[in-house]
C-alpha positions, 0 to 999 in steps of 0.5 A: 464466115466461110473465109474464117472457117477456111482460115482456121483449117489453113492455119491448122494445116500449117501448124502440122506441117511446121511441127512435122518439119521441125524434126524430132531431134531439133534442139529447143532454144536456150532461155536467158534464165534456165531456172524460169518456167514459161507458161503459154497462157491462153488469155490475158487477165483483166486484173489479178484481184481473186474476188473480182476475177478468177485466173490461173495465177491465183494459186501462186499469188494467194492462199486461203484458210484452206487449200484443195489437196491432190484429192480436191479435198479442202485441207487447213492452210492458213487456218491452224485449227477450227471448232464447229458448234453443235448446231453447226452454225458457229465456227471458230478459227485459229490462224497460223501466226507465221504468215506474212504477206508479200510486203512483209505485213502479218496476215491476221484475223482482220484480213480474213474478215475484210476479205469475206466482207468485201465479197459480200459488199454489193458495190464490189460485185464479186462473182463469189458472193453466193458462196458466202450469203449464208454468213450472218456475222464475223467477229474478231476474237484476237489477232489470230482468231475469229468467229464465223456465224452462219444463218443456216448450216452450210455444208460447203463452207470449208470449200468456200474458205479456200477463198484467197485472203486479201491484205486489208491495209492495201485497200485503205481509202480506195475503192476495190474495183479501181484499186492499184492492187488489182494490177499490182497484187499482194498475196501470201502465196509461194510467188509474188508479183514482179512485173506485168508487160500488158499484152505480152507477159506477167512475171511472178518471182519466188517469195522467200518467206513463204510458209509452205514448201519454198519454191525451187523455180525462181520465176514463173512467166505467163506468156500471153499467147491466145492462138493455140497453134502458136502455143504449140509451135513455141512449145515445140521450139522450146520458147515456152515450157508448158502449154495446154494443147488442142487434141490435134496437136498431141500426135506431133508434139509427143514425138519431141524428145524434150516434151512430155505429155500429160493427159489429165481427167477433168470436170471440164465440159463443153455444151451449147448454152441456150440464151433464154432471152431468145424466144426460140428457147422458151419451148422446152421441146425445142431445146430438147430437140437440139440436144438430141440432134448432136452426134456426141460420139463423133465429136469425141472421136473426131474433134477430141481425138478420144481425149474426152467423153460424151457429156450429159450432166454438170456433175458427171465427174462427181460422186453424186452423178446421176447415171439414170437421167436422159442422156440425149443420145443422138436421135434425129428422128426423135428431134424432128418429132419434137420440132413437129410438136412444137409447131415448126413445120418443114418447108420444101426448101428443107428448113422449118418455119413457124408463123412465118419465122425461119428456124434459125439462130447463131452459135457463138464461140471464142475464135481463140479456142479451136476446139470450141470453134470446131464443135460449133461448126460441126454441130451447126452443120449437123442441125441442117438435118432437122431443118434448122439454119444455124450459123456459127460466129467465131469472135474474139473474146473482146467482141463477145457478150454472152448475154447477147448471143442466141446460143454460146459454146460454153466451157465449164465444170468443177471437181470440188463440192457439188455446190461449186459451179452449179448454184452459181450457173443454174440458180435463177438468182445468179442471172448475170443480167441481174446479179454477179453470177454466171447464169449467162443464159438467164435460166430459171426453173423453180424446182432447180432453184429449190434443189440447189438450195436444199443441196447446199444447206443440208448437212446429211450426206444422203439427203444432199446426194438425193437433192443433187440427183434430183437436180440433175434429172430436172436439169436434163428434162428442162435443159439450160445447156445441150451438154456435148463432151467432157474434155481432157486437159492435155498439157505438153511440158518440158520433160526436165520438169519434175514434181507435177502432181496430177489431180482432176482439173476444173474448167479449161484445165484450171488447177494444173499449177496447184503445186508449182512451188514443188516443181523443179528442173531436174537438170539444173 
């Protein structure tokens, strides 16, 4: 493990030397096609079916009934209009009649109904199922009109209907999980599938019959570069046009004439997920102690270089955020008191023991994410001050099963409705061990469950706010994560690209390409 840590530091030093050595005036390399956009993708996707896996190409390939605008509010897209019944249970949608999938087939009400039913079909194990469990029935009224009936009023339904629409005809006679569509998708977005060179790149080409703004950039190429240092070097050399940067890389890259830096606010937080399958975390005092023993201010200053802020809640960037909950300000003395109360006694070797068991565990982080690795290293080292022997495992994503870790350096967050990425993360029914949700730590709290259910079902704004305020308080008292910091999305982009519209982004900087069809090269 020490060798891995030294290697990470060494690679970082080489990067800074290489960037500095290239010189501010070094000319970027010329591309074969000057009207392409090359995006340095942090990872490769398993598939491109948006109801089975969320990727940063979804907004390019697909469209939904609604689409989030620059204020992250859902606005009609494929839906031309809709009506809601007085009891707020029945919605009637009229679709635009000029929408065509990339294969030329019309997008109709049958496709919308098929997509939602596919999400709800257990055999598909869609991660989006909880978004539509309040749907009671779907009925086609005409080719471009359908009715959606709910079991109970469900406030976030329009947010959920940003769901990418799939073509029903592409799945006839095949199982969704093994369909060819998953690697050769057909959508109705501004770009269509061109080719996928596994291990290297994914190429999308402009769809000339797109119903919205016609794309100016001919092709968008996602070049798979898991190493953040390599991404930065290729941005500096001009081999790629856009890359999500680590904070330590910004200083050198912003000196480049051809690179423009976008420092964008996000709802993207980092924290330590406590795996409740580990007996250590059953005592809430232990989870609280480890939450107090994190110097968040130093992490924001040192690791994030100021590109972020201390975190204490999953809704900190939302209108419903609760400022009055426990923030777990750095307090070693209080952490030690809690561990004493939990029966973990300090020994002469400086570590704590209980019933002959040493206070120890491992924090796992993806090796390709330098920020998470650095956070995990820093936190693990700091935990020695409270008598805990904590290791850090930096592993390739292919070697990580979050449900099998002691603790995991999580990255999550959403700028949309308060229900988005709270219910699916913290409700006990969303445990990834028993369902298709993202509750990887098998967190279970009956009060949290009830508040999340009330929050998504209440139609009264103040009642919803009260539910989510109370949810944050209960989650702080009984933490599922030790929240650490919100991380700004710092993108480096070729300075000749214009049309970028900034908005608050989601986890891992997702959403930055939301209006890429409006981008263009201003020198071509």
